[in-house]
Structures are given as C-alpha cells and as structure tokens.
PADREN-990905 format. One record per residue (C-alpha): residue number from 1; residue in three letters; chain; x, y negated, z. Coordinates in steps of 0.25 Angstrom, whole numbers. Each point is the difference from the previous one (the first is absolute). Layout:
// residues N
[NUM,"ALA","A",[X,Y,Z]]
...
// end
This chain:
// residues 412
[1,"MET","A",[-1,1,-1]]
[2,"THR","A",[12,-10,4]]
[3,"ASP","A",[9,2,-12]]
[4,"LEU","A",[-15,-2,-8]]
[5,"ALA","A",[-1,-12,7]]
[6,"THR","A",[13,-6,-4]]
[7,"ARG","A",[-3,5,-14]]
[8,"THR","A",[-12,-8,0]]
[9,"ALA","A",[4,-15,7]]
[10,"GLY","A",[13,3,-11]]
[11,"ARG","A",[-9,1,-11]]
[12,"ALA","A",[-10,-12,5]]
[13,"GLY","A",[12,-8,2]]
[14,"ALA","A",[6,2,-14]]
[15,"LEU","A",[-13,-5,-4]]
[16,"ARG","A",[-2,-10,6]]
[17,"ARG","A",[16,-5,-3]]
[18,"ALA","A",[-4,3,-16]]
[19,"ALA","A",[-13,-11,2]]
[20,"PRO","A",[5,-12,-5]]
[21,"ALA","A",[4,7,-14]]
[22,"LEU","A",[-13,7,-1]]
[23,"LEU","A",[-8,-10,4]]
[24,"GLY","A",[10,-11,-12]]
[25,"TYR","A",[-1,12,-10]]
[26,"ALA","A",[-15,0,2]]
[27,"ALA","A",[0,-15,0]]
[28,"VAL","A",[8,2,-15]]
[29,"ARG","A",[-9,11,-4]]
[30,"THR","A",[-14,-8,5]]
[31,"LEU","A",[5,-12,-11]]
[32,"GLY","A",[6,7,-11]]
[33,"LEU","A",[-16,7,1]]
[34,"LEU","A",[-6,-11,2]]
[35,"ALA","A",[7,-7,-13]]
[36,"LEU","A",[-3,12,-10]]
[37,"ALA","A",[-15,-2,6]]
[38,"LEU","A",[-1,-13,-4]]
[39,"TRP","A",[7,0,-14]]
[40,"SER","A",[-8,13,-5]]
[41,"ALA","A",[-11,-7,5]]
[42,"ALA","A",[2,-12,-10]]
[43,"HIS","A",[3,9,-10]]
[44,"ASP","A",[-11,9,1]]
[45,"LYS","A",[7,11,3]]
[46,"SER","A",[-1,10,14]]
[47,"ALA","A",[11,-1,7]]
[48,"TYR","A",[-5,13,7]]
[49,"THR","A",[1,6,-13]]
[50,"LEU","A",[14,-4,-4]]
[51,"LEU","A",[5,4,15]]
[52,"THR","A",[-8,16,-2]]
[53,"ALA","A",[-4,4,-14]]
[54,"ARG","A",[12,-6,-10]]
[55,"TRP","A",[14,8,-4]]
[56,"ASP","A",[7,9,8]]
[57,"SER","A",[-12,-1,10]]
[58,"LEU","A",[-10,6,-10]]
[59,"TRP","A",[11,13,-1]]
[60,"TYR","A",[0,1,13]]
[61,"THR","A",[-14,1,0]]
[62,"GLY","A",[-4,7,-11]]
[63,"VAL","A",[10,12,8]]
[64,"ALA","A",[-9,-1,13]]
[65,"ASP","A",[-12,2,-9]]
[66,"GLN","A",[4,11,-9]]
[67,"GLY","A",[16,6,4]]
[68,"TYR","A",[9,1,-9]]
[69,"GLY","A",[1,2,-16]]
[70,"TYR","A",[-7,-12,-6]]
[71,"GLU","A",[7,-6,-11]]
[72,"VAL","A",[-1,-12,-10]]
[73,"ARG","A",[8,2,-17]]
[74,"LEU","A",[1,-12,-4]]
[75,"PRO","A",[2,-2,-14]]
[76,"ASN","A",[15,-2,-3]]
[77,"GLY","A",[2,15,7]]
[78,"ASP","A",[3,-6,17]]
[79,"VAL","A",[-6,10,8]]
[80,"HIS","A",[-5,-7,13]]
[81,"SER","A",[-3,11,10]]
[82,"ASN","A",[-5,-1,14]]
[83,"LEU","A",[11,9,6]]
[84,"ALA","A",[9,-11,-1]]
[85,"PHE","A",[-8,-6,14]]
[86,"PHE","A",[5,7,11]]
[87,"PRO","A",[-12,6,11]]
[88,"LEU","A",[1,-4,14]]
[89,"LEU","A",[-8,-14,-5]]
[90,"PRO","A",[-11,7,-7]]
[91,"TRP","A",[0,9,12]]
[92,"LEU","A",[-3,-9,12]]
[93,"GLU","A",[-11,-9,-11]]
[94,"ARG","A",[-5,15,-2]]
[95,"LEU","A",[0,3,16]]
[96,"GLY","A",[-6,-15,2]]
[97,"ALA","A",[-11,2,-9]]
[98,"ALA","A",[-5,12,9]]
[99,"ILE","A",[0,-4,13]]
[100,"SER","A",[-5,-14,-4]]
[101,"PRO","A",[-12,-6,-9]]
[102,"LEU","A",[13,-7,-7]]
[103,"SER","A",[2,3,-17]]
[104,"TYR","A",[15,4,-3]]
[105,"ALA","A",[3,-13,-5]]
[106,"ASP","A",[-4,-6,14]]
[107,"ALA","A",[7,10,7]]
[108,"GLY","A",[12,-4,-7]]
[109,"PHE","A",[-2,-13,2]]
[110,"VAL","A",[1,3,15]]
[111,"VAL","A",[9,10,2]]
[112,"SER","A",[10,-14,-7]]
[113,"LEU","A",[-4,-8,11]]
[114,"LEU","A",[3,9,9]]
[115,"ALA","A",[13,5,-5]]
[116,"SER","A",[4,-14,-3]]
[117,"LEU","A",[0,-3,16]]
[118,"ALA","A",[6,13,2]]
[119,"ALA","A",[10,-5,-10]]
[120,"ALA","A",[2,-13,6]]
[121,"TRP","A",[2,6,11]]
[122,"GLY","A",[11,10,-3]]
[123,"ILE","A",[7,-12,-6]]
[124,"PHE","A",[0,-8,14]]
[125,"ALA","A",[5,14,6]]
[126,"VAL","A",[12,1,-8]]
[127,"ALA","A",[4,-14,-1]]
[128,"ASP","A",[-3,-1,15]]
[129,"ARG","A",[9,11,1]]
[130,"VAL","A",[10,-6,-8]]
[131,"TYR","A",[2,-13,0]]
[132,"GLY","A",[-12,-3,12]]
[133,"ARG","A",[11,2,12]]
[134,"ASN","A",[9,-6,6]]
[135,"GLU","A",[9,12,1]]
[136,"GLU","A",[-4,4,-14]]
[137,"GLY","A",[4,-13,-7]]
[138,"ALA","A",[12,0,7]]
[139,"LYS","A",[5,11,-6]]
[140,"ARG","A",[-4,-5,-14]]
[141,"GLY","A",[8,-13,3]]
[142,"LEU","A",[-12,-7,3]]
[143,"GLY","A",[0,-1,15]]
[144,"ARG","A",[-5,-12,7]]
[145,"VAL","A",[-7,-4,-15]]
[146,"VAL","A",[-12,9,0]]
[147,"ALA","A",[-8,0,14]]
[148,"GLY","A",[-5,13,6]]
[149,"ASP","A",[-14,-7,1]]
[150,"GLY","A",[-4,9,-13]]
[151,"ARG","A",[2,-15,-9]]
[152,"ALA","A",[7,12,-11]]
[153,"GLY","A",[-9,10,-2]]
[154,"THR","A",[-13,-12,-1]]
[155,"CYS","A",[9,-7,-12]]
[156,"ALA","A",[2,11,-5]]
[157,"VAL","A",[-16,5,0]]
[158,"LEU","A",[-2,-12,-6]]
[159,"LEU","A",[9,-3,-10]]
[160,"TRP","A",[-5,15,-6]]
[161,"ALA","A",[-14,-5,2]]
[162,"VAL","A",[2,-15,-8]]
[163,"LEU","A",[8,10,-12]]
[164,"PRO","A",[-6,-5,-13]]
[165,"VAL","A",[-6,11,-2]]
[166,"GLY","A",[-6,4,14]]
[167,"ILE","A",[-15,-1,-6]]
[168,"VAL","A",[5,15,-2]]
[169,"GLN","A",[0,4,14]]
[170,"SER","A",[-16,-2,-1]]
[171,"MET","A",[-3,7,-12]]
[172,"ALA","A",[-3,16,1]]
[173,"TYR","A",[14,2,-6]]
[174,"SER","A",[10,8,8]]
[175,"GLU","A",[11,-8,2]]
[176,"SER","A",[-8,-4,16]]
[177,"LEU","A",[-1,14,2]]
[178,"PHE","A",[15,5,-8]]
[179,"THR","A",[6,-14,10]]
[180,"ALA","A",[-5,5,15]]
[181,"LEU","A",[4,12,-1]]
[182,"ALA","A",[13,-1,-5]]
[183,"ALA","A",[2,-13,10]]
[184,"TRP","A",[-2,11,11]]
[185,"SER","A",[7,11,-4]]
[186,"LEU","A",[12,-11,0]]
[187,"TYR","A",[-3,-6,12]]
[188,"ALA","A",[0,16,5]]
[189,"VAL","A",[12,1,-5]]
[190,"LEU","A",[7,-12,6]]
[191,"THR","A",[-6,5,13]]
[192,"GLY","A",[6,15,-2]]
[193,"ARG","A",[-15,5,-1]]
[194,"TRP","A",[3,12,-11]]
[195,"VAL","A",[-12,8,-1]]
[196,"THR","A",[-9,-13,-2]]
[197,"ALA","A",[9,-6,-12]]
[198,"GLY","A",[0,12,-7]]
[199,"ALA","A",[-15,1,2]]
[200,"LEU","A",[-5,-14,-3]]
[201,"ALA","A",[13,2,-12]]
[202,"ALA","A",[-8,13,-5]]
[203,"LEU","A",[-15,-10,-1]]
[204,"ALA","A",[8,-9,-7]]
[205,"GLY","A",[4,10,-10]]
[206,"LEU","A",[-13,4,-4]]
[207,"THR","A",[-2,-16,-1]]
[208,"ARG","A",[8,-5,-9]]
[209,"PRO","A",[11,5,-11]]
[210,"VAL","A",[9,-8,9]]
[211,"GLY","A",[-2,8,13]]
[212,"LEU","A",[12,7,-4]]
[213,"ALA","A",[7,-14,4]]
[214,"VAL","A",[-5,4,15]]
[215,"ALA","A",[4,13,1]]
[216,"ALA","A",[17,-5,-6]]
[217,"ALA","A",[-2,-10,9]]
[218,"VAL","A",[-3,10,13]]
[219,"TRP","A",[10,12,-6]]
[220,"ALA","A",[12,-13,0]]
[221,"ALA","A",[-3,-4,14]]
[222,"ALA","A",[1,15,5]]
[223,"VAL","A",[11,4,-7]]
[224,"VAL","A",[8,-11,5]]
[225,"ALA","A",[-8,2,16]]
[226,"PHE","A",[8,15,-5]]
[227,"ALA","A",[12,-4,-2]]
[228,"ARG","A",[0,-9,14]]
[229,"SER","A",[-6,13,7]]
[230,"ARG","A",[13,8,-6]]
[231,"SER","A",[12,-12,3]]
[232,"ALA","A",[-9,-2,16]]
[233,"ASP","A",[11,7,7]]
[234,"ALA","A",[14,-6,1]]
[235,"PRO","A",[12,7,-3]]
[236,"ASP","A",[5,0,13]]
[237,"GLY","A",[-13,5,6]]
[238,"ALA","A",[-7,-11,1]]
[239,"HIS","A",[-15,1,-2]]
[240,"GLY","A",[-9,-11,-6]]
[241,"PRO","A",[-14,-3,3]]
[242,"ALA","A",[-9,8,4]]
[243,"ARG","A",[-9,6,-9]]
[244,"ALA","A",[-12,5,-1]]
[245,"PRO","A",[-4,16,3]]
[246,"GLY","A",[-5,4,-14]]
[247,"ASP","A",[3,-14,-5]]
[248,"GLY","A",[8,11,-13]]
[249,"ALA","A",[-10,7,-3]]
[250,"ARG","A",[-13,-12,-2]]
[251,"ARG","A",[8,-7,-6]]
[252,"VAL","A",[3,12,-10]]
[253,"LEU","A",[-15,0,0]]
[254,"GLY","A",[-2,-14,-3]]
[255,"MET","A",[10,2,-14]]
[256,"PHE","A",[-10,13,-5]]
[257,"LEU","A",[-12,-8,3]]
[258,"ALA","A",[2,-13,-7]]
[259,"PRO","A",[1,3,-15]]
[260,"LEU","A",[-10,13,1]]
[261,"GLY","A",[-11,-11,-4]]
[262,"ALA","A",[6,-6,-12]]
[263,"ALA","A",[7,11,-4]]
[264,"GLY","A",[-12,11,1]]
[265,"TYR","A",[-11,-9,-7]]
[266,"VAL","A",[10,-3,-12]]
[267,"LEU","A",[3,17,-1]]
[268,"TRP","A",[-18,2,2]]
[269,"VAL","A",[2,-10,-13]]
[270,"GLY","A",[9,8,-7]]
[271,"HIS","A",[-8,13,3]]
[272,"ARG","A",[-13,-7,-3]]
[273,"THR","A",[5,-5,-14]]
[274,"GLY","A",[10,14,-2]]
[275,"LYS","A",[11,-7,-4]]
[276,"GLY","A",[7,3,10]]
[277,"PRO","A",[8,-10,13]]
[278,"LEU","A",[1,-12,-9]]
[279,"GLY","A",[-14,1,-5]]
[280,"TYR","A",[-4,-13,8]]
[281,"LEU","A",[12,-5,-8]]
[282,"ASP","A",[-8,1,-13]]
[283,"VAL","A",[-13,-6,6]]
[284,"GLN","A",[7,-12,2]]
[285,"ALA","A",[5,0,-12]]
[286,"GLY","A",[-13,1,-3]]
[287,"TRP","A",[-4,-14,2]]
[288,"ARG","A",[15,-6,-5]]
[289,"ASN","A",[6,1,14]]
[290,"GLY","A",[13,4,5]]
[291,"PHE","A",[15,-2,3]]
[292,"ASP","A",[9,-7,-9]]
[293,"GLY","A",[12,-5,9]]
[294,"GLY","A",[-6,-12,-3]]
[295,"VAL","A",[1,-3,-14]]
[296,"ALA","A",[-14,-1,-5]]
[297,"PHE","A",[-2,-11,13]]
[298,"ALA","A",[13,-6,-5]]
[299,"ARG","A",[-6,-2,-15]]
[300,"PHE","A",[-12,-5,3]]
[301,"VAL","A",[9,-12,10]]
[302,"ALA","A",[9,-4,-13]]
[303,"GLY","A",[-15,1,-7]]
[304,"ARG","A",[-3,-13,8]]
[305,"PHE","A",[9,-9,-6]]
[306,"THR","A",[-4,1,-14]]
[307,"GLY","A",[-5,-12,1]]
[308,"PHE","A",[-8,-13,9]]
[309,"PRO","A",[-8,1,10]]
[310,"SER","A",[4,16,2]]
[311,"ALA","A",[13,-4,2]]
[312,"LEU","A",[-3,-3,15]]
[313,"ALA","A",[-8,11,2]]
[314,"GLY","A",[15,8,-3]]
[315,"VAL","A",[4,-11,10]]
[316,"GLY","A",[-9,3,10]]
[317,"LEU","A",[4,18,-2]]
[318,"VAL","A",[14,-4,1]]
[319,"VAL","A",[0,-8,11]]
[320,"GLY","A",[-11,10,6]]
[321,"VAL","A",[12,15,-2]]
[322,"ALA","A",[12,-11,6]]
[323,"LEU","A",[-9,-4,13]]
[324,"LEU","A",[-3,15,1]]
[325,"VAL","A",[15,2,-2]]
[326,"TRP","A",[4,-8,10]]
[327,"LEU","A",[-10,4,11]]
[328,"TYR","A",[4,13,0]]
[329,"VAL","A",[15,-5,1]]
[330,"ALA","A",[-6,-7,10]]
[331,"CYS","A",[-5,12,8]]
[332,"VAL","A",[14,6,-3]]
[333,"ARG","A",[7,-11,6]]
[334,"GLN","A",[-8,1,11]]
[335,"ARG","A",[0,14,3]]
[336,"GLN","A",[-14,5,0]]
[337,"PRO","A",[-1,12,4]]
[338,"LEU","A",[3,12,-10]]
[339,"ALA","A",[-15,4,-2]]
[340,"LEU","A",[-4,-13,-5]]
[341,"LEU","A",[11,-3,-8]]
[342,"VAL","A",[-1,15,-8]]
[343,"TYR","A",[-18,-3,0]]
[344,"ALA","A",[0,-14,-6]]
[345,"GLY","A",[13,2,-9]]
[346,"THR","A",[-5,13,-5]]
[347,"VAL","A",[-16,-9,0]]
[348,"THR","A",[7,-11,-9]]
[349,"VAL","A",[7,10,-10]]
[350,"LEU","A",[-12,6,-3]]
[351,"ALA","A",[-8,-11,-1]]
[352,"LEU","A",[10,-7,-8]]
[353,"CYS","A",[5,10,-9]]
[354,"ALA","A",[-14,5,-3]]
[355,"SER","A",[-1,0,-18]]
[356,"SER","A",[-14,-4,1]]
[357,"TYR","A",[-13,-9,4]]
[358,"PHE","A",[10,-12,5]]
[359,"GLY","A",[-9,-9,5]]
[360,"SER","A",[-3,12,11]]
[361,"LYS","A",[13,-3,7]]
[362,"PRO","A",[-3,-12,9]]
[363,"ARG","A",[-10,10,8]]
[364,"LEU","A",[7,13,-2]]
[365,"LEU","A",[12,-8,8]]
[366,"MET","A",[-9,-5,10]]
[367,"PRO","A",[2,12,7]]
[368,"ALA","A",[15,-1,2]]
[369,"PHE","A",[-2,-10,14]]
[370,"PRO","A",[13,1,4]]
[371,"LEU","A",[6,-9,-11]]
[372,"LEU","A",[-8,-12,8]]
[373,"LEU","A",[8,3,14]]
[374,"PRO","A",[11,-9,-3]]
[375,"LEU","A",[-12,-11,-4]]
[376,"ALA","A",[-7,2,12]]
[377,"ALA","A",[14,-1,10]]
[378,"ALA","A",[2,-13,-8]]
[379,"LEU","A",[-15,-4,3]]
[380,"ALA","A",[-1,3,15]]
[381,"ARG","A",[12,-7,2]]
[382,"LEU","A",[-7,-15,-4]]
[383,"ARG","A",[-9,-7,10]]
[384,"THR","A",[-12,6,-1]]
[385,"SER","A",[-9,-12,-6]]
[386,"ARG","A",[10,1,-12]]
[387,"SER","A",[-1,15,-1]]
[388,"ALA","A",[-16,-1,2]]
[389,"LEU","A",[1,-12,-10]]
[390,"ILE","A",[8,9,-12]]
[391,"VAL","A",[-10,12,3]]
[392,"SER","A",[-9,-8,-1]]
[393,"GLY","A",[0,-7,-15]]
[394,"ALA","A",[5,15,-4]]
[395,"ALA","A",[-12,6,4]]
[396,"VAL","A",[-8,-11,-7]]
[397,"ALA","A",[7,3,-10]]
[398,"SER","A",[0,16,0]]
[399,"ALA","A",[-17,-3,-1]]
[400,"ALA","A",[-1,-9,-9]]
[401,"TYR","A",[9,9,-10]]
[402,"GLY","A",[-4,12,3]]
[403,"ALA","A",[-16,-4,-4]]
[404,"PHE","A",[4,-7,-11]]
[405,"TRP","A",[7,14,-3]]
[406,"LEU","A",[-11,10,2]]
[407,"ASN","A",[-8,-7,-8]]
[408,"GLY","A",[8,-2,-8]]
[409,"SER","A",[10,11,-8]]
[410,"GLY","A",[0,7,14]]
[411,"PRO","A",[9,10,4]]
[412,"PRO","A",[2,11,-9]]
// end
C-alpha cells in the first residue's frame, strides 16, 4: 500500500509539473482550431470535414470500416493500396466506434486530440529530463542557464505546438499518436524502463513506417548500456554503480519487443501480397514513394530555381534544410542522450530522403521533436515576458497558416 501510494503521489506530482505545458499546448491548439473554423466558414467549407474526412484520414477510416484490401488503380498505372497505412490508428477508430456512438471519423478525431495531449506530456517529460533540471543541464553545459522549474520542458511543448504544420496534430492522422508513443518510449529509455520502452516502440511501429526510428533508438541505447555494464568493474576490482537485479534481462526483452510492431506488419503485408519480406516496398512503390537518399528531393529543390517567384520557395527550402542540420548539430553539441540523437536523426533522414510527396515533408518531420530542444533551452533562458511574446506571435502565425493550408492544398 505504501509503495502504491508513493507511485500515485509521484504521478500526481509529475502531472502538476507538466500542467503549465499542457495548458499552454491546449491553448495553442484551441487557437488553431478557432482560426480554422473561422477561415473555413468564410469559404463555405466545413472545418470538421477538413480535419476528419480528407486525404489520409479517409484511408484510415476506410481501413477501420472495411479492413485491408482496398486499392485504387490510376490511369497512369499506379496502384494506391490501403496496405500502405499502418493499422494502430484504424484499430483505435474501430474500437472507439464499437464502444461509443462515434463514427470512425469521429473516433479518429478523438484519438488524435487525446494523443496530442499525451504527446505534449511526453515531450515535456523528455525535455525536462534532459534540460529542465539543474543537475542534468549542468552535465550538458547548461548549468545556471536553464532553471529547474520545468521551463525548458514547457518551452519544448509550446514550440512543438506552434510548428507551421501544427494543425496536423488535431487531424485524424497518425502523427500525434506516433509522437506520443515515441516520446514516452524515449522517456522510458532515459529512465531505464526497458520493457516499457520496447513495448511502446512496438506500438509506434504499428502506427507509421518510421516507427523503426524508435526501435533503433531503443537498440542503440541498450547496446551502449550493455557496454557500460560490462566495463562497470574496474581492472583493480573496484565496482561501478550498483545495478538492479534482472536489469540485463529486462534490457534484452525491451530490445526484442521494440521492432516487433513494424517488422510484424511489414512481414504480414509481404505474406498477404505474396511478394515476400519486401512486399511492403512494392506497396509503397505503387504510391511512387520510396527511399533514394534524397536525390529526388534535391532535384525538386533545384527545380524551384528555374524562375521567379518559385526561386523564393527554393531559397526557403534550402534554408529549411540548413536549419534542420544546424539544429541536429546543436543537439549533438549539447550532448543529448544517444537515444534522442538516433531517433531524431533517423526520422529526419527518412523524411528528407523519401522520393515522393515533397509537400508532406514538413508533417513527416513533425515527430522529430528532439530537434526543438536546443531552441527550447534558449527560450527558457529568456525572461518570461519575452518568451511569452515570442510564443504568442508564433501561435498566431501557426493558426493562420494552418487555416490557410487546410483550406488550400493541405497535407497530402
């Protein structure tokens, strides 16, 4: 009973610590939804339809309703199969519709709203663990700069909320669900909860193909932990820090669980299509999507410089890629934990080096939240009034852009 009470008190304390971040996140997302509603009404469109019944959200609800096997054959020979969409979100949509009066689309919207809050809390927990506490910040050269009051975690959450494509966090898409699972899996790695980390990584792998990035992060951290445990005994017989009994076994179990979600679905698709372990790549090829090391994206960017004003878009793309590289270098220089570096690096590479759907890259990069942590640490060092002004301005800009974007081209 005492142990249970201690755990309950600890969770309540963690929620209280994260409360400012969650309230700020909810305020930003509410502003975004309000802007979308007003903009859509002015253009005789339904904001709710834009959030739940367009683009990928239709494919997810289709899987929830009819299962896998639906495909569209285009005049140019391409085959768009719903096997390209991983199953966890459709499963949750089906569950929500089964236990409530919600439709599949309604359930998807509710899942995304709840998952976005879970993602915000997970991002706060990771950032607070890495930068927010004085002793942790001191290890990364941030001592006496980042306060230990949760400001760094709050700033990280708000920066994630005000991303230009932040409106996707409120859509019946899988980005919020994936980010929540990834963030809490990484937090479990940072706190040594290996089985939890592996289980959450497996669920992330059932959500999006990039779930392999979470598994890679778990594996990288586990391998380093194994190496450190092997060298814990000094040559003179001195012993390193005490380890909990069974820690090695839990680490192995976490490593075993981590890739099961993504690998299991990919292998199932290969079996269903009769094309073996690489059958999922054929499904993606039907969507003209693949991995070419960034060649197609580089050609796309170069093509922007053939005239004006498209050259301005080209400059923006180059600056955006350079910013991503700079942020990742900053993460390395601030000595982020290996799990975060592996995860963010893998997500970024997979997003930038995909050979199709260039307009989707901003939302594909959205789960790479560790890239925002150096900016969050810098924002936390400012006076509260100044940081609040910056975040407020970014929130207004994000809300306006999200409303304009969804009423226009939107996220393919």
